[in-house]
C-alpha angles and dihedrals in degrees: 000000000000116000110214134184119199114200117187133129093219107086094195092053090046090056092047091051092047089052091051092048090052088052090055090046091058093044093050094038087229118133118227133195109210127194121186131212129183100202136037092229092054091050095048092048092064101032113130104157090271098134136074097196132031120198104199131186112212103206103068130135123250096010117020125213095260091054089048091051092049091053091046091052090055088056103032127027096179108052114103116240123204119181115215109187150125090241104096091166089068095061094098091058090061088081089065091066096033093249112191094213147350122223124191122219132270085055118221108220095217093049088050090049091057091048092049090050089058092044092051090050091050092049093047090056090058095055120110133194131187129220132196111221132177113266126177097324093321137056135271129203113225128185122231087230090062094043112102098187144326118238124203118212120164109310093338138089121211115204109207104200139162090261097047145287120304127193124212132172102233141114116257092235089069092071103014097092093050094046092046089055087059116045105296124120135174117250088180138344092280102049134055104186133197107238091208089068098048108121102172146351124211127173105308099349139081124202115225110183102316096332129093117217128190120253112209117230092236092055101036099091094047092043093053091047091051091048091050091049090050093051091046088057092056101273096243 
């Protein structure tokens, strides 16, 4: 689910953009929640870091989109900002507020689809999950961001994390779907590795932290493509 705010004083263009966003939602099979605002002041008055993507017009009365973005950046350094406007000459100023993209009106739906694919990838790399694993007679909570890779051996999983290695009797399928939705990919049937911790690839091996793990021939092509996609999305 991607939470989106559309801010534009032209109601007709707001509706057109919402329709195009719904098209990308269906194509990507990614649900959105979209809220619309018709002035920058109205939007800023209710802002509470509740969105993941802001679609801002620049040419608005009272408070233009660039001023809105500057105020948002003072409050929120993480939300993605995409300008959607007729004002091509303002594109260079997007760097001042770390805009993720700049879309010219009228918006082409297939161009928007490509941009939303990249945005979804970037957002997925920010996600974090937590796991409870056995630890010295108790349990420990570990973050997916600190998890280097999961190793399968017999009926056990070994969580190789920043804080240590933890053993749990469990099938991989129990956590594989969740980890794959984050940034984990199989390099072979024994290892599900966190792409954010890949340091190098050579021949049939991948370096995770200081360790080298085998990449199976059957998975190498797909694994390298997934790694390239991850890095293209920002590699966070």
